[in-house]
VMD Tcl script that draws the C-alpha trace (Angstrom):
set ca {
  {0.04 -0.05 0.00}
  {1.30 3.44 -0.94}
  {0.63 5.85 1.74}
  {2.68 8.69 0.25}
  {0.91 11.90 1.19}
  {1.87 15.25 0.03}
  {1.43 18.31 2.18}
  {1.10 21.72 0.52}
  {3.80 23.90 1.87}
  {2.71 27.40 2.66}
  {5.06 30.03 0.83}
  {5.33 33.35 2.67}
  {6.60 36.58 1.15}
  {9.73 36.82 3.30}
  {10.10 40.60 2.47}
  {6.71 41.31 3.52}
  {7.19 39.33 6.76}
  {10.39 41.25 7.54}
  {8.73 44.54 6.85}
  {5.90 43.80 9.31}
  {8.55 42.31 11.78}
  {10.21 45.71 11.85}
  {7.00 47.82 11.70}
  {5.00 45.97 14.21}
  {7.92 44.74 16.48}
  {6.37 41.28 16.52}
  {8.25 37.96 15.92}
  {8.35 36.59 12.38}
  {6.97 33.25 13.39}
  {4.19 34.90 15.41}
  {3.15 37.07 12.38}
  {3.07 33.80 10.17}
  {0.88 32.07 12.75}
  {-1.53 35.17 12.84}
  {-1.95 35.19 9.10}
  {-2.41 31.38 9.00}
  {-5.11 31.61 11.64}
  {-3.31 29.85 14.49}
  {-3.19 32.83 16.82}
  {-5.95 35.27 17.24}
  {-4.85 38.37 19.14}
  {-6.86 41.64 19.28}
  {-4.87 43.01 16.28}
  {-5.04 39.96 14.12}
  {-7.26 41.60 11.42}
  {-4.90 44.53 11.24}
  {-1.88 42.29 10.80}
  {-3.76 40.35 7.85}
  {-4.55 43.62 6.20}
  {-1.11 44.93 6.53}
  {0.36 41.80 5.08}
  {-1.85 42.01 2.14}
  {-1.16 45.62 1.52}
  {2.61 45.06 1.81}
  {2.47 42.12 -0.66}
  {0.61 44.29 -3.17}
  {2.95 47.16 -2.87}
  {5.95 44.89 -3.32}
  {4.30 43.44 -6.49}
  {3.60 46.91 -7.82}
  {7.30 47.84 -7.22}
  {8.47 44.59 -8.80}
  {6.29 45.24 -11.97}
  {7.54 48.90 -12.18}
  {11.28 47.79 -12.02}
  {10.67 45.09 -14.74}
  {9.05 47.70 -17.01}
  {12.19 49.81 -17.04}
}
mol new
graphics top color blue
foreach p $ca { graphics top sphere $p radius 0.5 }
foreach p [lrange $ca 0 end-1] q [lrange $ca 1 end] { graphics top cylinder $p $q radius 0.2 }
display resetview
C-alpha cells in the first residue's frame, strides 16, 4: 500500500514578513501564525490587512522595475 501523502507547503513573502516584523515589532513566526489563523490576538485583522497591503505594494514595485 502506498501511503505517500503530500502536504502543501505554505510559501510566505519573506520581504513582507520582514517589513511587518520591523514595523509592528512582533516575531516573524508569530506574524506567520497570525496570518495562518493559529493565533487570534486583538490586532489579528490589522496584521492580515497589513500583510496583504505590503504584498501588493511589493508586487507593484517589482512590476515597475521590470518595465524599465
